[in-house]
Each structure stands twice: as C-alpha cells, then as structure tokens.
FILO-463434 format. One record per atom (N, C-alpha, C, O): chain; atom name; z, y, x; residue in one letter. Coordinates in nm, 3 decimals. Layout:
<rs>
<r chaine="A" atome="CA" Z="Z" Y="Y" X="X" residu="a"/>
...
</rs>
This chain:
<rs>
<r chaine="A" atome="N" Z="0.575" Y="1.636" X="-0.201" residu="x"/>
<r chaine="A" atome="CA" Z="0.533" Y="1.518" X="-0.280" residu="x"/>
<r chaine="A" atome="C" Z="0.462" Y="1.553" X="-0.385" residu="x"/>
<r chaine="A" atome="O" Z="0.470" Y="1.638" X="-0.474" residu="x"/>
<r chaine="A" atome="N" Z="0.341" Y="1.414" X="-0.331" residu="x"/>
<r chaine="A" atome="CA" Z="0.218" Y="1.371" X="-0.421" residu="x"/>
<r chaine="A" atome="C" Z="0.319" Y="1.351" X="-0.577" residu="x"/>
<r chaine="A" atome="O" Z="0.440" Y="1.331" X="-0.581" residu="x"/>
<r chaine="A" atome="N" Z="0.238" Y="1.364" X="-0.678" residu="x"/>
<r chaine="A" atome="CA" Z="0.241" Y="1.308" X="-0.818" residu="x"/>
<r chaine="A" atome="C" Z="0.177" Y="1.211" X="-0.821" residu="x"/>
<r chaine="A" atome="O" Z="0.067" Y="1.205" X="-0.768" residu="x"/>
<r chaine="A" atome="N" Z="0.262" Y="1.064" X="-0.917" residu="x"/>
<r chaine="A" atome="CA" Z="0.180" Y="0.953" X="-0.922" residu="x"/>
<r chaine="A" atome="C" Z="0.078" Y="0.984" X="-1.054" residu="x"/>
<r chaine="A" atome="O" Z="0.079" Y="1.057" X="-1.153" residu="x"/>
<r chaine="A" atome="N" Z="-0.030" Y="0.861" X="-0.982" residu="x"/>
<r chaine="A" atome="CA" Z="-0.141" Y="0.903" X="-1.111" residu="x"/>
<r chaine="A" atome="C" Z="-0.210" Y="0.745" X="-1.092" residu="x"/>
<r chaine="A" atome="O" Z="-0.245" Y="0.696" X="-0.985" residu="x"/>
<r chaine="A" atome="N" Z="-0.219" Y="0.686" X="-1.214" residu="x"/>
<r chaine="A" atome="CA" Z="-0.283" Y="0.570" X="-1.269" residu="x"/>
<r chaine="A" atome="C" Z="-0.391" Y="0.547" X="-1.263" residu="x"/>
<r chaine="A" atome="O" Z="-0.450" Y="0.642" X="-1.314" residu="x"/>
<r chaine="A" atome="N" Z="-0.490" Y="0.439" X="-1.213" residu="x"/>
<r chaine="A" atome="CA" Z="-0.630" Y="0.452" X="-1.223" residu="x"/>
<r chaine="A" atome="C" Z="-0.689" Y="0.316" X="-1.308" residu="x"/>
<r chaine="A" atome="O" Z="-0.654" Y="0.200" X="-1.285" residu="x"/>
<r chaine="A" atome="N" Z="-0.756" Y="0.346" X="-1.381" residu="x"/>
<r chaine="A" atome="CA" Z="-0.802" Y="0.213" X="-1.454" residu="x"/>
<r chaine="A" atome="C" Z="-0.914" Y="0.128" X="-1.356" residu="x"/>
<r chaine="A" atome="O" Z="-1.027" Y="0.178" X="-1.359" residu="x"/>
<r chaine="A" atome="N" Z="-0.901" Y="0.040" X="-1.294" residu="x"/>
<r chaine="A" atome="CA" Z="-0.913" Y="-0.063" X="-1.215" residu="x"/>
<r chaine="A" atome="C" Z="-1.069" Y="-0.174" X="-1.273" residu="x"/>
<r chaine="A" atome="O" Z="-1.163" Y="-0.216" X="-1.206" residu="x"/>
<r chaine="A" atome="N" Z="-1.031" Y="-0.193" X="-1.440" residu="x"/>
<r chaine="A" atome="CA" Z="-1.094" Y="-0.267" X="-1.486" residu="x"/>
<r chaine="A" atome="C" Z="-0.994" Y="-0.398" X="-1.551" residu="x"/>
<r chaine="A" atome="O" Z="-0.872" Y="-0.393" X="-1.537" residu="x"/>
<r chaine="A" atome="N" Z="-1.081" Y="-0.542" X="-1.640" residu="x"/>
<r chaine="A" atome="CA" Z="-0.970" Y="-0.609" X="-1.687" residu="x"/>
<r chaine="A" atome="C" Z="-0.954" Y="-0.668" X="-1.535" residu="x"/>
<r chaine="A" atome="O" Z="-1.017" Y="-0.678" X="-1.429" residu="x"/>
<r chaine="A" atome="N" Z="-0.823" Y="-0.702" X="-1.597" residu="x"/>
<r chaine="A" atome="CA" Z="-0.690" Y="-0.808" X="-1.518" residu="x"/>
<r chaine="A" atome="C" Z="-0.789" Y="-0.933" X="-1.480" residu="x"/>
<r chaine="A" atome="O" Z="-0.825" Y="-0.965" X="-1.367" residu="x"/>
<r chaine="A" atome="N" Z="-0.829" Y="-1.005" X="-1.624" residu="x"/>
<r chaine="A" atome="CA" Z="-0.901" Y="-1.145" X="-1.568" residu="x"/>
<r chaine="A" atome="C" Z="-0.986" Y="-1.123" X="-1.431" residu="x"/>
<r chaine="A" atome="O" Z="-0.959" Y="-1.191" X="-1.332" residu="x"/>
<r chaine="A" atome="N" Z="-1.080" Y="-1.036" X="-1.429" residu="x"/>
<r chaine="A" atome="CA" Z="-1.145" Y="-1.026" X="-1.350" residu="x"/>
<r chaine="A" atome="C" Z="-1.151" Y="-0.964" X="-1.183" residu="x"/>
<r chaine="A" atome="O" Z="-1.242" Y="-0.978" X="-1.102" residu="x"/>
<r chaine="A" atome="N" Z="-0.994" Y="-0.878" X="-1.165" residu="x"/>
<r chaine="A" atome="CA" Z="-0.936" Y="-0.839" X="-1.075" residu="x"/>
<r chaine="A" atome="C" Z="-0.889" Y="-0.971" X="-0.999" residu="x"/>
<r chaine="A" atome="O" Z="-0.893" Y="-0.981" X="-0.876" residu="x"/>
<r chaine="A" atome="N" Z="-0.836" Y="-1.087" X="-1.098" residu="x"/>
<r chaine="A" atome="CA" Z="-0.800" Y="-1.169" X="-1.079" residu="x"/>
<r chaine="A" atome="C" Z="-0.852" Y="-1.307" X="-0.986" residu="x"/>
<r chaine="A" atome="O" Z="-0.793" Y="-1.385" X="-0.910" residu="x"/>
<r chaine="A" atome="N" Z="-0.986" Y="-1.295" X="-1.030" residu="x"/>
<r chaine="A" atome="CA" Z="-1.094" Y="-1.376" X="-0.958" residu="x"/>
<r chaine="A" atome="C" Z="-1.121" Y="-1.387" X="-0.769" residu="x"/>
<r chaine="A" atome="O" Z="-1.162" Y="-1.480" X="-0.699" residu="x"/>
<r chaine="A" atome="N" Z="-1.081" Y="-1.262" X="-0.740" residu="x"/>
<r chaine="A" atome="CA" Z="-1.066" Y="-1.247" X="-0.583" residu="x"/>
<r chaine="A" atome="C" Z="-0.932" Y="-1.225" X="-0.564" residu="x"/>
<r chaine="A" atome="O" Z="-0.869" Y="-1.139" X="-0.627" residu="x"/>
<r chaine="A" atome="N" Z="-0.875" Y="-1.312" X="-0.466" residu="x"/>
<r chaine="A" atome="CA" Z="-0.753" Y="-1.258" X="-0.407" residu="x"/>
<r chaine="A" atome="C" Z="-0.730" Y="-1.157" X="-0.327" residu="x"/>
<r chaine="A" atome="O" Z="-0.613" Y="-1.148" X="-0.290" residu="x"/>
<r chaine="A" atome="N" Z="-0.838" Y="-1.043" X="-0.273" residu="x"/>
<r chaine="A" atome="CA" Z="-0.830" Y="-1.017" X="-0.180" residu="x"/>
<r chaine="A" atome="C" Z="-0.995" Y="-0.921" X="-0.188" residu="x"/>
<r chaine="A" atome="O" Z="-1.105" Y="-0.977" X="-0.185" residu="x"/>
<r chaine="A" atome="N" Z="-0.975" Y="-0.791" X="-0.197" residu="x"/>
<r chaine="A" atome="CA" Z="-1.076" Y="-0.738" X="-0.259" residu="x"/>
<r chaine="A" atome="C" Z="-1.091" Y="-0.551" X="-0.164" residu="x"/>
<r chaine="A" atome="O" Z="-0.988" Y="-0.504" X="-0.115" residu="x"/>
<r chaine="A" atome="N" Z="-1.175" Y="-0.501" X="-0.159" residu="x"/>
<r chaine="A" atome="CA" Z="-1.161" Y="-0.368" X="-0.119" residu="x"/>
<r chaine="A" atome="C" Z="-1.213" Y="-0.311" X="-0.231" residu="x"/>
<r chaine="A" atome="O" Z="-1.321" Y="-0.346" X="-0.279" residu="x"/>
<r chaine="A" atome="N" Z="-1.105" Y="-0.180" X="-0.298" residu="x"/>
<r chaine="A" atome="CA" Z="-1.217" Y="-0.093" X="-0.398" residu="x"/>
<r chaine="A" atome="C" Z="-1.187" Y="0.058" X="-0.316" residu="x"/>
<r chaine="A" atome="O" Z="-1.129" Y="0.083" X="-0.210" residu="x"/>
<r chaine="A" atome="N" Z="-1.265" Y="0.155" X="-0.431" residu="x"/>
<r chaine="A" atome="CA" Z="-1.219" Y="0.293" X="-0.383" residu="x"/>
<r chaine="A" atome="C" Z="-1.224" Y="0.381" X="-0.462" residu="x"/>
<r chaine="A" atome="O" Z="-1.321" Y="0.396" X="-0.536" residu="x"/>
<r chaine="A" atome="N" Z="-1.125" Y="0.457" X="-0.461" residu="x"/>
<r chaine="A" atome="CA" Z="-1.054" Y="0.555" X="-0.583" residu="x"/>
<r chaine="A" atome="C" Z="-1.079" Y="0.673" X="-0.515" residu="x"/>
<r chaine="A" atome="O" Z="-1.084" Y="0.649" X="-0.394" residu="x"/>
<r chaine="A" atome="N" Z="-1.098" Y="0.802" X="-0.541" residu="x"/>
<r chaine="A" atome="CA" Z="-1.131" Y="0.904" X="-0.480" residu="x"/>
<r chaine="A" atome="C" Z="-1.202" Y="0.925" X="-0.328" residu="x"/>
<r chaine="A" atome="O" Z="-1.191" Y="1.024" X="-0.256" residu="x"/>
<r chaine="A" atome="N" Z="-1.248" Y="0.848" X="-0.313" residu="x"/>
<r chaine="A" atome="CA" Z="-1.367" Y="0.841" X="-0.217" residu="x"/>
<r chaine="A" atome="C" Z="-1.214" Y="0.789" X="-0.101" residu="x"/>
<r chaine="A" atome="O" Z="-1.188" Y="0.863" X="-0.006" residu="x"/>
<r chaine="A" atome="N" Z="-1.157" Y="0.704" X="-0.119" residu="x"/>
<r chaine="A" atome="CA" Z="-1.021" Y="0.672" X="-0.041" residu="x"/>
<r chaine="A" atome="C" Z="-1.047" Y="0.498" X="-0.053" residu="x"/>
<r chaine="A" atome="O" Z="-1.058" Y="0.440" X="-0.161" residu="x"/>
<r chaine="A" atome="N" Z="-1.053" Y="0.438" X="0.064" residu="x"/>
<r chaine="A" atome="CA" Z="-1.078" Y="0.276" X="0.051" residu="x"/>
<r chaine="A" atome="C" Z="-0.936" Y="0.225" X="0.050" residu="x"/>
<r chaine="A" atome="O" Z="-0.856" Y="0.265" X="0.136" residu="x"/>
<r chaine="A" atome="N" Z="-0.891" Y="0.117" X="-0.067" residu="x"/>
<r chaine="A" atome="CA" Z="-0.807" Y="0.082" X="-0.056" residu="x"/>
<r chaine="A" atome="C" Z="-0.815" Y="-0.089" X="-0.056" residu="x"/>
<r chaine="A" atome="O" Z="-0.928" Y="-0.135" X="-0.076" residu="x"/>
<r chaine="A" atome="N" Z="-0.693" Y="-0.195" X="-0.034" residu="x"/>
<r chaine="A" atome="CA" Z="-0.683" Y="-0.310" X="-0.035" residu="x"/>
<r chaine="A" atome="C" Z="-0.603" Y="-0.369" X="-0.159" residu="x"/>
<r chaine="A" atome="O" Z="-0.483" Y="-0.352" X="-0.182" residu="x"/>
<r chaine="A" atome="N" Z="-0.686" Y="-0.434" X="-0.226" residu="x"/>
<r chaine="A" atome="CA" Z="-0.627" Y="-0.470" X="-0.377" residu="x"/>
<r chaine="A" atome="C" Z="-0.601" Y="-0.636" X="-0.325" residu="x"/>
<r chaine="A" atome="O" Z="-0.689" Y="-0.710" X="-0.282" residu="x"/>
<r chaine="A" atome="N" Z="-0.497" Y="-0.662" X="-0.336" residu="x"/>
<r chaine="A" atome="CA" Z="-0.441" Y="-0.810" X="-0.341" residu="x"/>
<r chaine="A" atome="C" Z="-0.395" Y="-0.848" X="-0.519" residu="x"/>
<r chaine="A" atome="O" Z="-0.368" Y="-0.776" X="-0.615" residu="x"/>
<r chaine="A" atome="N" Z="-0.403" Y="-1.005" X="-0.497" residu="x"/>
<r chaine="A" atome="CA" Z="-0.343" Y="-1.072" X="-0.619" residu="x"/>
<r chaine="A" atome="C" Z="-0.288" Y="-1.201" X="-0.564" residu="x"/>
<r chaine="A" atome="O" Z="-0.362" Y="-1.283" X="-0.510" residu="x"/>
<r chaine="A" atome="N" Z="-0.138" Y="-1.223" X="-0.580" residu="x"/>
<r chaine="A" atome="CA" Z="-0.090" Y="-1.315" X="-0.493" residu="x"/>
<r chaine="A" atome="C" Z="-0.015" Y="-1.393" X="-0.589" residu="x"/>
<r chaine="A" atome="O" Z="-0.021" Y="-1.331" X="-0.695" residu="x"/>
<r chaine="A" atome="N" Z="0.056" Y="-1.506" X="-0.604" residu="x"/>
<r chaine="A" atome="CA" Z="0.185" Y="-1.520" X="-0.712" residu="x"/>
<r chaine="A" atome="C" Z="0.185" Y="-1.434" X="-0.842" residu="x"/>
<r chaine="A" atome="O" Z="0.292" Y="-1.384" X="-0.876" residu="x"/>
<r chaine="A" atome="N" Z="0.081" Y="-1.414" X="-0.911" residu="x"/>
<r chaine="A" atome="CA" Z="0.080" Y="-1.312" X="-1.023" residu="x"/>
<r chaine="A" atome="C" Z="0.154" Y="-1.198" X="-1.018" residu="x"/>
<r chaine="A" atome="O" Z="0.253" Y="-1.149" X="-1.074" residu="x"/>
<r chaine="A" atome="N" Z="0.055" Y="-1.162" X="-0.911" residu="x"/>
<r chaine="A" atome="CA" Z="0.127" Y="-0.983" X="-0.874" residu="x"/>
<r chaine="A" atome="C" Z="0.018" Y="-0.926" X="-0.782" residu="x"/>
<r chaine="A" atome="O" Z="-0.046" Y="-0.976" X="-0.690" residu="x"/>
<r chaine="A" atome="N" Z="0.018" Y="-0.788" X="-0.845" residu="x"/>
<r chaine="A" atome="CA" Z="-0.102" Y="-0.728" X="-0.745" residu="x"/>
<r chaine="A" atome="C" Z="-0.019" Y="-0.672" X="-0.633" residu="x"/>
<r chaine="A" atome="O" Z="0.103" Y="-0.654" X="-0.633" residu="x"/>
<r chaine="A" atome="N" Z="-0.111" Y="-0.644" X="-0.533" residu="x"/>
<r chaine="A" atome="CA" Z="-0.049" Y="-0.532" X="-0.453" residu="x"/>
<r chaine="A" atome="C" Z="-0.146" Y="-0.433" X="-0.385" residu="x"/>
<r chaine="A" atome="O" Z="-0.265" Y="-0.461" X="-0.398" residu="x"/>
<r chaine="A" atome="N" Z="-0.119" Y="-0.329" X="-0.319" residu="x"/>
<r chaine="A" atome="CA" Z="-0.247" Y="-0.247" X="-0.255" residu="x"/>
<r chaine="A" atome="C" Z="-0.150" Y="-0.153" X="-0.171" residu="x"/>
<r chaine="A" atome="O" Z="-0.038" Y="-0.104" X="-0.180" residu="x"/>
<r chaine="A" atome="N" Z="-0.263" Y="-0.156" X="-0.079" residu="x"/>
<r chaine="A" atome="CA" Z="-0.248" Y="-0.091" X="0.080" residu="x"/>
<r chaine="A" atome="C" Z="-0.344" Y="-0.006" X="0.113" residu="x"/>
<r chaine="A" atome="O" Z="-0.450" Y="-0.017" X="0.050" residu="x"/>
<r chaine="A" atome="N" Z="-0.337" Y="0.079" X="0.196" residu="x"/>
<r chaine="A" atome="CA" Z="-0.453" Y="0.125" X="0.297" residu="x"/>
<r chaine="A" atome="C" Z="-0.521" Y="0.025" X="0.346" residu="x"/>
<r chaine="A" atome="O" Z="-0.475" Y="-0.074" X="0.403" residu="x"/>
<r chaine="A" atome="N" Z="-0.658" Y="0.054" X="0.319" residu="x"/>
<r chaine="A" atome="CA" Z="-0.763" Y="-0.052" X="0.326" residu="x"/>
<r chaine="A" atome="C" Z="-0.755" Y="-0.056" X="0.520" residu="x"/>
<r chaine="A" atome="O" Z="-0.802" Y="-0.149" X="0.585" residu="x"/>
<r chaine="A" atome="N" Z="-0.719" Y="0.009" X="0.552" residu="x"/>
<r chaine="A" atome="CA" Z="-0.791" Y="-0.001" X="0.783" residu="x"/>
<r chaine="A" atome="C" Z="-0.653" Y="-0.092" X="0.816" residu="x"/>
<r chaine="A" atome="O" Z="-0.548" Y="-0.093" X="0.753" residu="x"/>
<r chaine="A" atome="N" Z="-0.682" Y="-0.155" X="0.917" residu="x"/>
<r chaine="A" atome="CA" Z="-0.598" Y="-0.237" X="0.973" residu="x"/>
<r chaine="A" atome="C" Z="-0.527" Y="-0.126" X="1.051" residu="x"/>
<r chaine="A" atome="O" Z="-0.604" Y="-0.034" X="1.080" residu="x"/>
<r chaine="A" atome="N" Z="-0.421" Y="-0.113" X="1.086" residu="x"/>
<r chaine="A" atome="CA" Z="-0.323" Y="-0.011" X="1.204" residu="x"/>
<r chaine="A" atome="C" Z="-0.374" Y="-0.094" X="1.365" residu="x"/>
<r chaine="A" atome="O" Z="-0.392" Y="-0.046" X="1.477" residu="x"/>
<r chaine="A" atome="N" Z="-0.382" Y="-0.196" X="1.328" residu="x"/>
<r chaine="A" atome="CA" Z="-0.394" Y="-0.249" X="1.497" residu="x"/>
<r chaine="A" atome="C" Z="-0.528" Y="-0.246" X="1.537" residu="x"/>
<r chaine="A" atome="O" Z="-0.550" Y="-0.202" X="1.649" residu="x"/>
<r chaine="A" atome="N" Z="-0.622" Y="-0.284" X="1.466" residu="x"/>
<r chaine="A" atome="CA" Z="-0.723" Y="-0.318" X="1.487" residu="x"/>
<r chaine="A" atome="C" Z="-0.883" Y="-0.210" X="1.430" residu="x"/>
<r chaine="A" atome="O" Z="-0.995" Y="-0.192" X="1.477" residu="x"/>
<r chaine="A" atome="N" Z="-0.820" Y="-0.170" X="1.327" residu="x"/>
<r chaine="A" atome="CA" Z="-0.947" Y="-0.078" X="1.227" residu="x"/>
<r chaine="A" atome="C" Z="-1.010" Y="-0.106" X="1.154" residu="x"/>
<r chaine="A" atome="O" Z="-1.070" Y="-0.027" X="1.082" residu="x"/>
<r chaine="A" atome="N" Z="-1.016" Y="-0.227" X="1.147" residu="x"/>
<r chaine="A" atome="CA" Z="-1.078" Y="-0.308" X="1.062" residu="x"/>
<r chaine="A" atome="C" Z="-1.064" Y="-0.313" X="0.884" residu="x"/>
<r chaine="A" atome="O" Z="-0.951" Y="-0.282" X="0.847" residu="x"/>
<r chaine="A" atome="N" Z="-1.136" Y="-0.338" X="0.802" residu="x"/>
<r chaine="A" atome="CA" Z="-1.120" Y="-0.350" X="0.627" residu="x"/>
<r chaine="A" atome="C" Z="-1.038" Y="-0.435" X="0.614" residu="x"/>
<r chaine="A" atome="O" Z="-1.075" Y="-0.552" X="0.620" residu="x"/>
<r chaine="A" atome="N" Z="-0.885" Y="-0.399" X="0.591" residu="x"/>
<r chaine="A" atome="CA" Z="-0.822" Y="-0.548" X="0.486" residu="x"/>
<r chaine="A" atome="C" Z="-0.848" Y="-0.625" X="0.388" residu="x"/>
<r chaine="A" atome="O" Z="-0.826" Y="-0.743" X="0.362" residu="x"/>
<r chaine="A" atome="N" Z="-0.924" Y="-0.497" X="0.313" residu="x"/>
<r chaine="A" atome="CA" Z="-1.001" Y="-0.598" X="0.223" residu="x"/>
<r chaine="A" atome="C" Z="-1.076" Y="-0.676" X="0.170" residu="x"/>
<r chaine="A" atome="O" Z="-1.089" Y="-0.712" X="0.053" residu="x"/>
<r chaine="A" atome="N" Z="-1.153" Y="-0.715" X="0.312" residu="x"/>
<r chaine="A" atome="CA" Z="-1.228" Y="-0.783" X="0.337" residu="x"/>
<r chaine="A" atome="C" Z="-1.212" Y="-0.906" X="0.446" residu="x"/>
<r chaine="A" atome="O" Z="-1.298" Y="-0.969" X="0.507" residu="x"/>
<r chaine="A" atome="N" Z="-1.055" Y="-0.916" X="0.446" residu="x"/>
<r chaine="A" atome="CA" Z="-1.014" Y="-1.014" X="0.484" residu="x"/>
<r chaine="A" atome="C" Z="-1.010" Y="-1.019" X="0.650" residu="x"/>
<r chaine="A" atome="O" Z="-0.968" Y="-1.120" X="0.708" residu="x"/>
</rs>
C-alpha cells in the first residue's frame, strides 16, 4: 500500500477560480475539481475515450 502524501497546489482562492483544471504532480496528470465548496481529484484520463478530464 502506498503512503499518503500531501502536495501544495497553491492558494485556495486561485484554485477556486476554475471549477475544473488539469494539474501535474510528480509527472502524473490529475483533474482537480471544485464544486459546492469542495475540492476533488481524480486521474486525468477518461476511462471511456482517453481524453483529458481536467480540460472538460
């Protein structure tokens, strides 16, 4: 099992400006979302089409 790690992504106010964005952590692309005052993060690759989730 992998260890949990925290990464500083920047100021929350700036991250809230876009409801969906693509970020890279350790060469891995992540889709970061912000909705209803909550952040979420998932693998950036769509399982069905393979497109980038963080770009909509």
